[in-house]
All heavy atoms as a GROMACS GRO file, in nm:
protein
  637
    1MET      N    1   8.869   8.257   9.045
    1MET     CA    2   8.766   8.160   9.027
    1MET      C    3   8.763   8.074   9.152
    1MET      O    4   8.646   8.035   9.190
    1MET     CB    5   8.789   8.079   8.901
    1MET     CG    6   8.763   8.154   8.772
    1MET     SD    7   8.775   8.054   8.622
    1MET     CE    8   8.674   7.914   8.654
    2LYS      N    9   8.873   8.038   9.202
    2LYS     CA   10   8.874   7.948   9.327
    2LYS      C   11   8.799   8.017   9.442
    2LYS      O   12   8.723   7.956   9.511
    2LYS     CB   13   9.016   7.909   9.358
    2LYS     CG   14   9.029   7.789   9.447
    2LYS     CD   15   8.975   7.675   9.372
    2LYS     CE   16   9.010   7.544   9.444
    2LYS     NZ   17   8.938   7.434   9.389
    3PHE      N   18   8.819   8.150   9.452
    3PHE     CA   19   8.754   8.215   9.559
    3PHE      C   20   8.599   8.213   9.545
    3PHE      O   21   8.521   8.179   9.641
    3PHE     CB   22   8.797   8.367   9.561
    3PHE     CG   23   8.721   8.448   9.666
    3PHE    CD1   24   8.754   8.446   9.800
    3PHE    CD2   25   8.628   8.532   9.622
    3PHE    CE1   26   8.674   8.517   9.894
    3PHE    CE2   27   8.553   8.611   9.714
    3PHE     CZ   28   8.581   8.604   9.850
    4ILE      N   29   8.553   8.244   9.427
    4ILE     CA   30   8.404   8.234   9.391
    4ILE      C   31   8.353   8.095   9.424
    4ILE      O   32   8.252   8.080   9.483
    4ILE     CB   33   8.379   8.283   9.253
    4ILE    CG1   34   8.424   8.420   9.220
    4ILE    CG2   35   8.230   8.259   9.209
    4ILE    CD1   36   8.348   8.529   9.296
    5GLU      N   37   8.426   7.990   9.377
    5GLU     CA   38   8.382   7.857   9.401
    5GLU      C   39   8.374   7.827   9.556
    5GLU      O   40   8.279   7.760   9.595
    5GLU     CB   41   8.479   7.759   9.331
    5GLU     CG   42   8.460   7.762   9.181
    5GLU     CD   43   8.567   7.679   9.108
    5GLU    OE1   44   8.678   7.643   9.171
    5GLU    OE2   45   8.546   7.651   8.991
    6ASN      N   46   8.464   7.872   9.628
    6ASN     CA   47   8.463   7.860   9.774
    6ASN      C   48   8.351   7.931   9.840
    6ASN      O   49   8.288   7.882   9.930
    6ASN     CB   50   8.595   7.894   9.842
    6ASN     CG   51   8.708   7.802   9.811
    6ASN    OD1   52   8.689   7.686   9.788
    6ASN    ND2   53   8.833   7.849   9.808
    7VAL      N   54   8.319   8.054   9.791
    7VAL     CA   55   8.207   8.127   9.844
    7VAL      C   56   8.075   8.042   9.821
    7VAL      O   57   7.990   8.028   9.905
    7VAL     CB   58   8.195   8.258   9.781
    7VAL    CG1   59   8.066   8.329   9.807
    7VAL    CG2   60   8.311   8.346   9.831
    8ILE      N   61   8.063   7.996   9.694
    8ILE     CA   62   7.948   7.912   9.659
    8ILE      C   63   7.929   7.787   9.747
    8ILE      O   64   7.821   7.756   9.800
    8ILE     CB   65   7.951   7.876   9.515
    8ILE    CG1   66   7.949   8.004   9.428
    8ILE    CG2   67   7.825   7.788   9.479
    8ILE    CD1   68   7.845   8.104   9.454
    9LEU      N   69   8.046   7.721   9.776
    9LEU     CA   70   8.043   7.604   9.864
    9LEU      C   71   7.994   7.635  10.003
    9LEU      O   72   7.912   7.569  10.068
    9LEU     CB   73   8.175   7.539   9.868
    9LEU     CG   74   8.222   7.458   9.750
    9LEU    CD1   75   8.370   7.407   9.766
    9LEU    CD2   76   8.128   7.332   9.733
   10LYS      N   77   8.040   7.747  10.056
   10LYS     CA   78   8.003   7.796  10.190
   10LYS      C   79   7.857   7.826  10.196
   10LYS      O   80   7.790   7.793  10.291
   10LYS     CB   81   8.084   7.914  10.231
   10LYS     CG   82   8.229   7.894  10.256
   10LYS     CD   83   8.254   7.806  10.373
   10LYS     CE   84   8.400   7.783  10.402
   10LYS     NZ   85   8.432   7.693  10.503
   11LEU      N   86   7.805   7.896  10.092
   11LEU     CA   87   7.664   7.926  10.088
   11LEU      C   88   7.585   7.797  10.084
   11LEU      O   89   7.478   7.789  10.155
   11LEU     CB   90   7.632   8.010   9.969
   11LEU     CG   91   7.690   8.155   9.970
   11LEU    CD1   92   7.675   8.220   9.832
   11LEU    CD2   93   7.617   8.239  10.077
   12LYS      N   94   7.626   7.694  10.005
   12LYS     CA   95   7.552   7.574  10.002
   12LYS      C   96   7.555   7.497  10.126
   12LYS      O   97   7.457   7.440  10.177
   12LYS     CB   98   7.602   7.490   9.888
   12LYS     CG   99   7.567   7.539   9.754
   12LYS     CD  100   7.606   7.452   9.638
   12LYS     CE  101   7.562   7.520   9.513
   12LYS     NZ  102   7.524   7.437   9.404
   13GLU      N  103   7.670   7.504  10.203
   13GLU     CA  104   7.690   7.433  10.328
   13GLU      C  105   7.587   7.494  10.430
   13GLU      O  106   7.528   7.422  10.514
   13GLU     CB  107   7.827   7.455  10.387
   13GLU     CG  108   7.934   7.363  10.319
   13GLU     CD  109   8.072   7.398  10.364
   13GLU    OE1  110   8.091   7.475  10.461
   13GLU    OE2  111   8.164   7.342  10.302
   14LYS      N  112   7.563   7.623  10.419
   14LYS     CA  113   7.470   7.690  10.511
   14LYS      C  114   7.325   7.689  10.460
   14LYS      O  115   7.240   7.750  10.515
   14LYS     CB  116   7.513   7.838  10.531
   14LYS     CG  117   7.653   7.844  10.604
   14LYS     CD  118   7.688   7.988  10.622
   14LYS     CE  119   7.826   7.992  10.685
   14LYS     NZ  120   7.827   8.021  10.821
   15LYS      N  121   7.309   7.612  10.353
   15LYS     CA  122   7.173   7.598  10.292
   15LYS      C  123   7.110   7.726  10.239
   15LYS      O  124   6.996   7.744  10.250
   15LYS     CB  125   7.076   7.520  10.381
   15LYS     CG  126   7.141   7.392  10.437
   15LYS     CD  127   7.041   7.280  10.429
   15LYS     CE  128   7.086   7.154  10.489
   15LYS     NZ  129   7.205   7.093  10.438
   16ILE      N  130   7.198   7.817  10.197
   16ILE     CA  131   7.158   7.946  10.146
   16ILE      C  132   7.137   7.919   9.993
   16ILE      O  133   7.234   7.894   9.921
   16ILE     CB  134   7.250   8.059  10.173
   16ILE    CG1  135   7.264   8.075  10.323
   16ILE    CG2  136   7.207   8.186  10.103
   16ILE    CD1  137   7.372   8.172  10.366
   17GLU      N  138   7.015   7.929   9.945
   17GLU     CA  139   6.981   7.896   9.803
   17GLU      C  140   6.978   8.021   9.714
   17GLU      O  141   7.011   8.018   9.598
   17GLU     CB  142   6.852   7.827   9.798
   17GLU     CG  143   6.845   7.697   9.866
   17GLU     CD  144   6.938   7.589   9.803
   17GLU    OE1  145   6.951   7.587   9.684
   17GLU    OE2  146   6.997   7.508   9.880
   18LYS      N  147   6.935   8.139   9.776
   18LYS     CA  148   6.924   8.260   9.698
   18LYS      C  149   7.016   8.365   9.743
   18LYS      O  150   7.022   8.394   9.863
   18LYS     CB  151   6.777   8.319   9.702
   18LYS     CG  152   6.672   8.226   9.642
   18LYS     CD  153   6.535   8.292   9.650
   18LYS     CE  154   6.438   8.201   9.582
   18LYS     NZ  155   6.302   8.265   9.578
   19TYR      N  156   7.102   8.411   9.648
   19TYR     CA  157   7.197   8.513   9.686
   19TYR      C  158   7.238   8.593   9.555
   19TYR      O  159   7.213   8.540   9.446
   19TYR     CB  160   7.323   8.445   9.747
   19TYR     CG  161   7.377   8.334   9.659
   19TYR    CD1  162   7.468   8.360   9.561
   19TYR    CD2  163   7.342   8.200   9.687
   19TYR    CE1  164   7.513   8.255   9.484
   19TYR    CE2  165   7.384   8.102   9.607
   19TYR     CZ  166   7.474   8.127   9.506
   19TYR     OH  167   7.524   8.026   9.430
   20VAL      N  168   7.298   8.700   9.581
   20VAL     CA  169   7.353   8.788   9.466
   20VAL      C  170   7.495   8.824   9.510
   20VAL      O  171   7.512   8.877   9.620
   20VAL     CB  172   7.264   8.907   9.443
   20VAL    CG1  173   7.331   8.994   9.333
   20VAL    CG2  174   7.126   8.874   9.410
   21LEU      N  175   7.591   8.798   9.424
   21LEU     CA  176   7.728   8.845   9.452
   21LEU      C  177   7.730   8.984   9.396
   21LEU      O  178   7.699   9.017   9.274
   21LEU     CB  179   7.828   8.752   9.381
   21LEU     CG  180   7.841   8.613   9.437
   21LEU    CD1  181   7.946   8.542   9.357
   21LEU    CD2  182   7.871   8.614   9.588
   22ILE      N  183   7.776   9.080   9.480
   22ILE     CA  184   7.794   9.216   9.436
   22ILE      C  185   7.950   9.238   9.421
   22ILE      O  186   8.020   9.223   9.518
   22ILE     CB  187   7.735   9.317   9.534
   22ILE    CG1  188   7.588   9.292   9.551
   22ILE    CG2  189   7.762   9.457   9.492
   22ILE    CD1  190   7.520   9.368   9.663
   23LEU      N  191   7.986   9.270   9.302
   23LEU     CA  192   8.126   9.282   9.266
   23LEU      C  193   8.164   9.420   9.209
   23LEU      O  194   8.073   9.484   9.157
   23LEU     CB  195   8.167   9.173   9.159
   23LEU     CG  196   8.149   9.031   9.203
   23LEU    CD1  197   8.164   8.937   9.086
   23LEU    CD2  198   8.232   8.988   9.318
   24ASP      N  199   8.285   9.460   9.229
   24ASP     CA  200   8.327   9.579   9.159
   24ASP      C  201   8.366   9.547   9.013
   24ASP      O  202   8.342   9.436   8.969
   24ASP     CB  203   8.447   9.645   9.241
   24ASP     CG  204   8.568   9.545   9.241
   24ASP    OD1  205   8.574   9.451   9.164
   24ASP    OD2  206   8.660   9.582   9.320
   25ASN      N  207   8.421   9.643   8.941
   25ASN     CA  208   8.444   9.626   8.799
   25ASN      C  209   8.592   9.579   8.776
   25ASN      O  210   8.637   9.609   8.661
   25ASN     CB  211   8.407   9.751   8.726
   25ASN     CG  212   8.258   9.769   8.721
   25ASN    OD1  213   8.195   9.701   8.649
   25ASN    ND2  214   8.201   9.856   8.805
   26LEU      N  215   8.656   9.518   8.860
   26LEU     CA  216   8.788   9.466   8.841
   26LEU      C  217   8.780   9.375   8.718
   26LEU      O  218   8.690   9.293   8.704
   26LEU     CB  219   8.831   9.388   8.959
   26LEU     CG  220   8.979   9.344   8.969
   26LEU    CD1  221   9.068   9.471   8.968
   26LEU    CD2  222   9.004   9.266   9.091
   27SER      N  223   8.878   9.383   8.633
   27SER     CA  224   8.875   9.314   8.507
   27SER      C  225   8.866   9.164   8.523
   27SER      O  226   8.809   9.094   8.438
   27SER     CB  227   8.996   9.349   8.418
   27SER     OG  228   9.114   9.322   8.487
   28CYS      N  229   8.927   9.108   8.628
   28CYS     CA  230   8.929   8.959   8.650
   28CYS      C  231   8.787   8.913   8.687
   28CYS      O  232   8.755   8.793   8.675
   28CYS     CB  233   9.031   8.919   8.754
   28CYS     SG  234   8.998   8.971   8.919
   29HIS      N  235   8.700   9.004   8.731
   29HIS     CA  236   8.556   8.962   8.758
   29HIS      C  237   8.475   8.948   8.633
   29HIS      O  238   8.357   8.909   8.639
   29HIS     CB  239   8.489   9.066   8.848
   29HIS     CG  240   8.549   9.076   8.987
   29HIS    ND1  241   8.538   9.184   9.066
   29HIS    CD2  242   8.628   8.992   9.057
   29HIS    CE1  243   8.599   9.172   9.175
   29HIS    NE2  244   8.657   9.045   9.176
   30LYS      N  245   8.537   8.991   8.519
   30LYS     CA  246   8.448   8.998   8.394
   30LYS      C  247   8.514   8.924   8.279
   30LYS      O  248   8.484   8.947   8.167
   30LYS     CB  249   8.434   9.149   8.359
   30LYS     CG  250   8.348   9.221   8.453
   30LYS     CD  251   8.321   9.366   8.408
   30LYS     CE  252   8.207   9.429   8.482
   30LYS     NZ  253   8.168   9.556   8.428
   31THR      N  254   8.601   8.824   8.311
   31THR     CA  255   8.654   8.747   8.200
   31THR      C  256   8.552   8.654   8.144
   31THR      O  257   8.458   8.617   8.218
   31THR     CB  258   8.784   8.672   8.249
   31THR    OG1  259   8.745   8.574   8.343
   31THR    CG2  260   8.893   8.765   8.305
   32GLN      N  261   8.575   8.601   8.028
   32GLN     CA  262   8.489   8.505   7.973
   32GLN      C  263   8.484   8.376   8.058
   32GLN      O  264   8.381   8.312   8.082
   32GLN     CB  265   8.526   8.464   7.826
   32GLN     CG  266   8.427   8.380   7.760
   32GLN     CD  267   8.284   8.434   7.756
   32GLN    OE1  268   8.271   8.554   7.708
   32GLN    NE2  269   8.189   8.372   7.799
   33GLU      N  270   8.600   8.337   8.109
   33GLU     CA  271   8.612   8.219   8.195
   33GLU      C  272   8.526   8.233   8.326
   33GLU      O  273   8.453   8.143   8.358
   33GLU     CB  274   8.755   8.198   8.232
   33GLU     CG  275   8.782   8.067   8.305
   33GLU     CD  276   8.929   8.050   8.330
   33GLU    OE1  277   9.006   8.144   8.325
   33GLU    OE2  278   8.966   7.934   8.349
   34ILE      N  279   8.529   8.348   8.385
   34ILE     CA  280   8.453   8.374   8.510
   34ILE      C  281   8.303   8.380   8.476
   34ILE      O  282   8.220   8.335   8.554
   34ILE     CB  283   8.508   8.484   8.596
   34ILE    CG1  284   8.453   8.479   8.736
   34ILE    CG2  285   8.467   8.621   8.528
   34ILE    CD1  286   8.520   8.381   8.821
   35PHE      N  287   8.271   8.441   8.361
   35PHE     CA  288   8.129   8.453   8.320
   35PHE      C  289   8.074   8.311   8.297
   35PHE      O  290   7.955   8.281   8.329
   35PHE     CB  291   8.111   8.540   8.194
   35PHE     CG  292   8.086   8.683   8.226
   35PHE    CD1  293   8.186   8.778   8.200
   35PHE    CD2  294   7.965   8.726   8.290
   35PHE    CE1  295   8.163   8.911   8.231
   35PHE    CE2  296   7.944   8.856   8.317
   35PHE     CZ  297   8.044   8.952   8.292
   36ASN      N  298   8.152   8.218   8.243
   36ASN     CA  299   8.109   8.084   8.227
   36ASN      C  300   8.087   8.019   8.355
   36ASN      O  301   7.987   7.946   8.370
   36ASN     CB  302   8.218   8.002   8.149
   36ASN     CG  303   8.232   8.049   8.001
   36ASN    OD1  304   8.145   8.111   7.946
   36ASN    ND2  305   8.344   8.017   7.942
   37LEU      N  306   8.174   8.049   8.452
   37LEU     CA  307   8.143   7.991   8.592
   37LEU      C  308   8.017   8.052   8.646
   37LEU      O  309   7.933   7.976   8.707
   37LEU     CB  310   8.264   8.027   8.683
   37LEU     CG  311   8.244   7.988   8.829
   37LEU    CD1  312   8.247   7.831   8.844
   37LEU    CD2  313   8.355   8.042   8.915
   38TYR      N  314   7.992   8.180   8.639
   38TYR     CA  315   7.867   8.239   8.687
   38TYR      C  316   7.744   8.166   8.621
   38TYR      O  317   7.652   8.131   8.695
   38TYR     CB  318   7.852   8.384   8.651
   38TYR     CG  319   7.962   8.479   8.704
   38TYR    CD1  320   8.004   8.589   8.634
   38TYR    CD2  321   8.028   8.448   8.824
   38TYR    CE1  322   8.093   8.676   8.683
   38TYR    CE2  323   8.125   8.532   8.876
   38TYR     CZ  324   8.154   8.648   8.803
   38TYR     OH  325   8.256   8.739   8.852
   39ASN      N  326   7.753   8.139   8.491
   39ASN     CA  327   7.638   8.078   8.425
   39ASN      C  328   7.627   7.934   8.461
   39ASN      O  329   7.518   7.885   8.493
   39ASN     CB  330   7.662   8.085   8.272
   39ASN     CG  331   7.638   8.228   8.222
   39ASN    OD1  332   7.565   8.307   8.282
   39ASN    ND2  333   7.708   8.263   8.117
   40GLU      N  334   7.744   7.862   8.468
   40GLU     CA  335   7.741   7.720   8.508
   40GLU      C  336   7.683   7.694   8.644
   40GLU      O  337   7.596   7.604   8.666
   40GLU     CB  338   7.883   7.664   8.497
   40GLU     CG  339   7.892   7.519   8.549
   40GLU     CD  340   8.043   7.482   8.555
   40GLU    OE1  341   8.120   7.526   8.469
   40GLU    OE2  342   8.077   7.409   8.646
   41LYS      N  343   7.718   7.788   8.743
   41LYS     CA  344   7.675   7.769   8.878
   41LYS      C  345   7.547   7.840   8.911
   41LYS      O  346   7.499   7.849   9.020
   41LYS     CB  347   7.782   7.814   8.976
   41LYS     CG  348   7.922   7.745   8.962
   41LYS     CD  349   7.912   7.605   9.020
   41LYS     CE  350   8.051   7.543   9.014
   41LYS     NZ  351   8.048   7.405   9.063
   42LYS      N  352   7.496   7.908   8.803
   42LYS     CA  353   7.375   7.987   8.821
   42LYS      C  354   7.387   8.092   8.926
   42LYS      O  355   7.302   8.113   9.019
   42LYS     CB  356   7.251   7.900   8.840
   42LYS     CG  357   7.225   7.810   8.732
   42LYS     CD  358   7.102   7.726   8.746
   42LYS     CE  359   7.086   7.638   8.614
   42LYS     NZ  360   7.037   7.516   8.636
   43ILE      N  361   7.493   8.169   8.916
   43ILE     CA  362   7.527   8.272   9.017
   43ILE      C  363   7.472   8.408   8.964
   43ILE      O  364   7.505   8.452   8.852
   43ILE     CB  365   7.682   8.284   9.033
   43ILE    CG1  366   7.738   8.149   9.085
   43ILE    CG2  367   7.717   8.393   9.131
   43ILE    CD1  368   7.889   8.145   9.079
   44ASN      N  369   7.395   8.471   9.048
   44ASN     CA  370   7.341   8.603   9.017
   44ASN      C  371   7.450   8.703   9.055
   44ASN      O  372   7.495   8.709   9.174
   44ASN     CB  373   7.218   8.633   9.098
   44ASN     CG  374   7.104   8.543   9.055
   44ASN    OD1  375   7.080   8.526   8.930
   44ASN    ND2  376   7.038   8.477   9.150
   45VAL      N  377   7.489   8.785   8.959
   45VAL     CA  378   7.604   8.882   8.990
   45VAL      C  379   7.552   9.016   8.955
   45VAL      O  380   7.482   9.042   8.859
   45VAL     CB  381   7.723   8.848   8.896
   45VAL    CG1  382   7.833   8.948   8.922
   45VAL    CG2  383   7.776   8.709   8.919
   46LEU      N  384   7.578   9.112   9.044
   46LEU     CA  385   7.554   9.246   9.025
   46LEU      C  386   7.681   9.327   9.035
   46LEU      O  387   7.754   9.314   9.126
   46LEU     CB  388   7.456   9.301   9.135
   46LEU     CG  389   7.415   9.447   9.133
   46LEU    CD1  390   7.335   9.476   9.008
   46LEU    CD2  391   7.334   9.476   9.260
   47PHE      N  392   7.714   9.406   8.923
   47PHE     CA  393   7.833   9.480   8.923
   47PHE      C  394   7.810   9.633   8.965
   47PHE      O  395   7.708   9.688   8.933
   47PHE     CB  396   7.893   9.482   8.786
   47PHE     CG  397   7.950   9.347   8.748
   47PHE    CD1  398   7.881   9.266   8.659
   47PHE    CD2  399   8.077   9.304   8.796
   47PHE    CE1  400   7.929   9.143   8.624
   47PHE    CE2  401   8.126   9.180   8.762
   47PHE     CZ  402   8.049   9.100   8.676
   48ASN      N  403   7.900   9.672   9.052
   48ASN     CA  404   7.889   9.809   9.096
   48ASN      C  405   7.910   9.906   8.976
   48ASN      O  406   7.968   9.872   8.878
   48ASN     CB  407   8.010   9.835   9.187
   48ASN     CG  408   7.974   9.894   9.327
   48ASN    OD1  409   7.855   9.923   9.345
   48ASN    ND2  410   8.071   9.924   9.402
   49SER      N  411   7.843  10.024   8.989
   49SER     CA  412   7.868  10.119   8.875
   49SER      C  413   8.015  10.163   8.880
   49SER      O  414   8.074  10.186   8.986
   49SER     CB  415   7.776  10.238   8.905
   49SER     OG  416   7.642  10.203   8.898
   50PRO      N  417   8.073  10.178   8.764
   50PRO     CA  418   8.210  10.223   8.767
   50PRO      C  419   8.231  10.365   8.820
   50PRO      O  420   8.145  10.447   8.804
   50PRO     CB  421   8.252  10.215   8.612
   50PRO     CG  422   8.126  10.187   8.540
   50PRO     CD  423   8.018  10.159   8.635
   51TYR      N  424   8.346  10.378   8.884
   51TYR     CA  425   8.390  10.515   8.934
   51TYR      C  426   8.298  10.568   9.043
   51TYR      O  427   8.298  10.687   9.063
   51TYR     CB  428   8.405  10.612   8.818
   51TYR     CG  429   8.484  10.562   8.700
   51TYR    CD1  430   8.421  10.528   8.583
   51TYR    CD2  431   8.614  10.532   8.723
   51TYR    CE1  432   8.499  10.473   8.478
   51TYR    CE2  433   8.696  10.482   8.619
   51TYR     CZ  434   8.640  10.449   8.505
   51TYR     OH  435   8.707  10.396   8.402
   52LEU      N  436   8.225  10.480   9.114
   52LEU     CA  437   8.149  10.532   9.230
   52LEU      C  438   8.215  10.472   9.355
   52LEU      O  439   8.158  10.375   9.414
   52LEU     CB  440   8.004  10.489   9.220
   52LEU     CG  441   7.925  10.562   9.109
   52LEU    CD1  442   7.781  10.505   9.095
   52LEU    CD2  443   7.919  10.709   9.128
   53SER      N  444   8.316  10.533   9.402
   53SER     CA  445   8.390  10.479   9.518
   53SER      C  446   8.315  10.475   9.646
   53SER      O  447   8.332  10.395   9.741
   53SER     CB  448   8.525  10.553   9.540
   53SER     OG  449   8.498  10.686   9.566
   54ASN      N  450   8.207  10.567   9.652
   54ASN     CA  451   8.124  10.565   9.772
   54ASN      C  452   8.046  10.434   9.781
   54ASN      O  453   8.000  10.410   9.898
   54ASN     CB  454   8.029  10.680   9.773
   54ASN     CG  455   8.099  10.809   9.786
   54ASN    OD1  456   8.211  10.821   9.835
   54ASN    ND2  457   8.039  10.924   9.746
   55TRP      N  458   8.021  10.364   9.675
   55TRP     CA  459   7.942  10.237   9.680
   55TRP      C  460   8.040  10.116   9.691
   55TRP      O  461   7.990  10.004   9.696
   55TRP     CB  462   7.857  10.224   9.558
   55TRP     CG  463   7.745  10.329   9.558
   55TRP    CD1  464   7.720  10.429   9.642
   55TRP    CD2  465   7.636  10.322   9.466
   55TRP    NE1  466   7.606  10.492   9.606
   55TRP    CE2  467   7.554  10.428   9.494
   55TRP    CE3  468   7.609  10.242   9.358
   55TRP    CZ2  469   7.440  10.459   9.428
   55TRP    CZ3  470   7.485  10.272   9.290
   55TRP    CH2  471   7.409  10.383   9.321
   56ASN      N  472   8.168  10.139   9.678
   56ASN     CA  473   8.259  10.027   9.677
   56ASN      C  474   8.297   9.991   9.822
   56ASN      O  475   8.355  10.071   9.892
   56ASN     CB  476   8.388  10.070   9.595
   56ASN     CG  477   8.477   9.948   9.572
   56ASN    OD1  478   8.468   9.845   9.642
   56ASN    ND2  479   8.554   9.956   9.467
   57CYS      N  480   8.268   9.871   9.867
   57CYS     CA  481   8.288   9.830  10.006
   57CYS      C  482   8.428   9.839  10.050
   57CYS      O  483   8.456   9.881  10.159
   57CYS     CB  484   8.238   9.677  10.024
   57CYS     SG  485   8.064   9.666   9.997
   58ILE      N  486   8.527   9.805   9.967
   58ILE     CA  487   8.662   9.810  10.002
   58ILE      C  488   8.709   9.961  10.029
   58ILE      O  489   8.782   9.986  10.113
   58ILE     CB  490   8.760   9.748   9.905
   58ILE    CG1  491   8.893   9.722   9.959
   58ILE    CG2  492   8.768   9.825   9.772
   58ILE    CD1  493   8.909   9.630  10.077
   59GLU      N  494   8.645  10.053   9.951
   59GLU     CA  495   8.677  10.197   9.976
   59GLU      C  496   8.629  10.240  10.113
   59GLU      O  497   8.692  10.317  10.178
   59GLU     CB  498   8.618  10.282   9.868
   59GLU     CG  499   8.679  10.259   9.727
   59GLU     CD  500   8.830  10.290   9.715
   59GLU    OE1  501   8.875  10.375   9.796
   59GLU    OE2  502   8.893  10.230   9.632
   60LEU      N  503   8.508  10.187  10.154
   60LEU     CA  504   8.467  10.216  10.288
   60LEU      C  505   8.558  10.167  10.395
   60LEU      O  506   8.587  10.239  10.490
   60LEU     CB  507   8.323  10.158  10.307
   60LEU     CG  508   8.214  10.211  10.211
   60LEU    CD1  509   8.086  10.133  10.232
   60LEU    CD2  510   8.189  10.359  10.231
   61ALA      N  511   8.610  10.050  10.373
   61ALA     CA  512   8.705   9.994  10.463
   61ALA      C  513   8.832  10.080  10.475
   61ALA      O  514   8.885  10.109  10.582
   61ALA     CB  515   8.739   9.846  10.428
   62PHE      N  516   8.883  10.114  10.354
   62PHE     CA  517   9.000  10.201  10.346
   62PHE      C  518   8.977  10.335  10.419
   62PHE      O  519   9.062  10.386  10.485
   62PHE     CB  520   9.046  10.221  10.201
   62PHE     CG  521   9.109  10.099  10.135
   62PHE    CD1  522   9.100  10.084  10.005
   62PHE    CD2  523   9.182  10.009  10.208
   62PHE    CE1  524   9.156   9.979   9.940
   62PHE    CE2  525   9.235   9.898  10.149
   62PHE     CZ  526   9.225   9.878  10.010
   63ARG      N  527   8.862  10.394  10.394
   63ARG     CA  528   8.829  10.517  10.455
   63ARG      C  529   8.832  10.508  10.606
   63ARG      O  530   8.889  10.589  10.680
   63ARG     CB  531   8.689  10.566  10.407
   63ARG     CG  532   8.657  10.705  10.455
   63ARG     CD  533   8.520  10.756  10.396
   63ARG     NE  534   8.520  10.738  10.250
   63ARG     CZ  535   8.420  10.690  10.181
   63ARG    NH1  536   8.306  10.659  10.242
   63ARG    NH2  537   8.421  10.679  10.053
   64ALA      N  538   8.772  10.402  10.660
   64ALA     CA  539   8.778  10.376  10.810
   64ALA      C  540   8.915  10.359  10.859
   64ALA      O  541   8.956  10.411  10.965
   64ALA     CB  542   8.686  10.260  10.845
   65LEU      N  543   8.996  10.284  10.783
   65LEU     CA  544   9.139  10.262  10.816
   65LEU      C  545   9.216  10.391  10.828
   65LEU      O  546   9.286  10.421  10.917
   65LEU     CB  547   9.198  10.159  10.725
   65LEU     CG  548   9.342  10.125  10.754
   65LEU    CD1  549   9.357  10.053  10.885
   65LEU    CD2  550   9.395  10.030  10.636
   66LYS      N  551   9.194  10.474  10.720
   66LYS     CA  552   9.266  10.606  10.714
   66LYS      C  553   9.228  10.689  10.829
   66LYS      O  554   9.313  10.760  10.884
   66LYS     CB  555   9.241  10.671  10.581
   66LYS     CG  556   9.316  10.612  10.463
   66LYS     CD  557   9.299  10.699  10.342
   66LYS     CE  558   9.206  10.630  10.244
   66LYS     NZ  559   9.185  10.703  10.120
   67LYS      N  560   9.102  10.697  10.858
   67LYS     CA  561   9.049  10.773  10.968
   67LYS      C  562   9.113  10.728  11.102
   67LYS      O  563   9.165  10.811  11.177
   67LYS     CB  564   8.899  10.773  10.976
   67LYS     CG  565   8.843  10.863  11.085
   67LYS     CD  566   8.691  10.848  11.082
   67LYS     CE  567   8.636  10.935  11.199
   67LYS     NZ  568   8.489  10.926  11.208
   68ASN      N  569   9.122  10.601  11.120
   68ASN     CA  570   9.178  10.547  11.242
   68ASN      C  571   9.330  10.577  11.252
   68ASN      O  572   9.378  10.620  11.354
   68ASN     CB  573   9.156  10.393  11.247
   68ASN     CG  574   9.196  10.334  11.378
   68ASN    OD1  575   9.236  10.402  11.476
   68ASN    ND2  576   9.185  10.202  11.383
   69ILE      N  577   9.397  10.572  11.140
   69ILE     CA  578   9.541  10.603  11.136
   69ILE      C  579   9.563  10.753  11.171
   69ILE      O  580   9.648  10.787  11.250
   69ILE     CB  581   9.604  10.565  11.003
   69ILE    CG1  582   9.608  10.417  10.989
   69ILE    CG2  583   9.746  10.625  10.987
   69ILE    CD1  584   9.652  10.366  10.854
   70ILE      N  585   9.482  10.841  11.110
   70ILE     CA  586   9.495  10.983  11.134
   70ILE      C  587   9.463  11.018  11.281
   70ILE      O  588   9.534  11.093  11.342
   70ILE     CB  589   9.404  11.060  11.039
   70ILE    CG1  590   9.461  11.050  10.900
   70ILE    CG2  591   9.388  11.212  11.078
   70ILE    CD1  592   9.367  11.103  10.797
   71VAL      N  593   9.354  10.962  11.332
   71VAL     CA  594   9.319  10.994  11.470
   71VAL      C  595   9.435  10.946  11.569
   71VAL      O  596   9.469  11.013  11.662
   71VAL     CB  597   9.187  10.918  11.506
   71VAL    CG1  598   9.160  10.916  11.660
   71VAL    CG2  599   9.072  10.989  11.438
   72ASN      N  600   9.482  10.821  11.546
   72ASN     CA  601   9.601  10.776  11.631
   72ASN      C  602   9.719  10.857  11.615
   72ASN      O  603   9.793  10.885  11.709
   72ASN     CB  604   9.623  10.628  11.599
   72ASN     CG  605   9.515  10.534  11.653
   72ASN    OD1  606   9.445  10.567  11.741
   72ASN    ND2  607   9.496  10.421  11.589
   73TYR      N  608   9.746  10.904  11.494
   73TYR     CA  609   9.864  10.991  11.466
   73TYR      C  610   9.856  11.122  11.542
   73TYR      O  611   9.947  11.164  11.603
   73TYR     CB  612   9.884  11.005  11.320
   73TYR     CG  613   9.997  11.103  11.279
   73TYR    CD1  614  10.128  11.054  11.279
   73TYR    CD2  615   9.971  11.239  11.240
   73TYR    CE1  616  10.231  11.139  11.253
   73TYR    CE2  617  10.075  11.322  11.213
   73TYR     CZ  618  10.208  11.274  11.222
   73TYR     OH  619  10.314  11.352  11.191
   74LEU      N  620   9.737  11.180  11.530
   74LEU     CA  621   9.720  11.310  11.598
   74LEU      C  622   9.714  11.302  11.747
   74LEU      O  623   9.756  11.389  11.820
   74LEU     CB  624   9.588  11.375  11.548
   74LEU     CG  625   9.582  11.420  11.400
   74LEU    CD1  626   9.444  11.471  11.363
   74LEU    CD2  627   9.694  11.526  11.374
   75ALA      N  628   9.675  11.181  11.798
   75ALA     CA  629   9.667  11.165  11.943
   75ALA      C  630   9.808  11.140  12.001
   75ALA      O  631   9.823  11.157  12.128
   75ALA     CB  632   9.576  11.045  11.982
   76ALA      N  633   9.898  11.099  11.915
   76ALA     CA  634  10.036  11.066  11.966
   76ALA      C  635  10.119  11.186  11.992
   76ALA      O  636  10.100  11.294  11.966
   76ALA     CB  637  10.103  10.976  11.863
   0.00000   0.00000   0.00000
């Protein structure tokens, strides 16, 4: 919750009024407490479809990292 609140503060500091948070389906993103925060702060949230790792941003980062490790390993 603290992370989401900090993101909202940063957006407000930059005078960004319209935004959508795109989140994966991690259970902590979907608790009643966090849904209350989304509603209270009027946060638009879009959840990724479950089990679609090609659309999950962290999976793209992991894929790039793995590729980099393999390339460096083969070059050594």
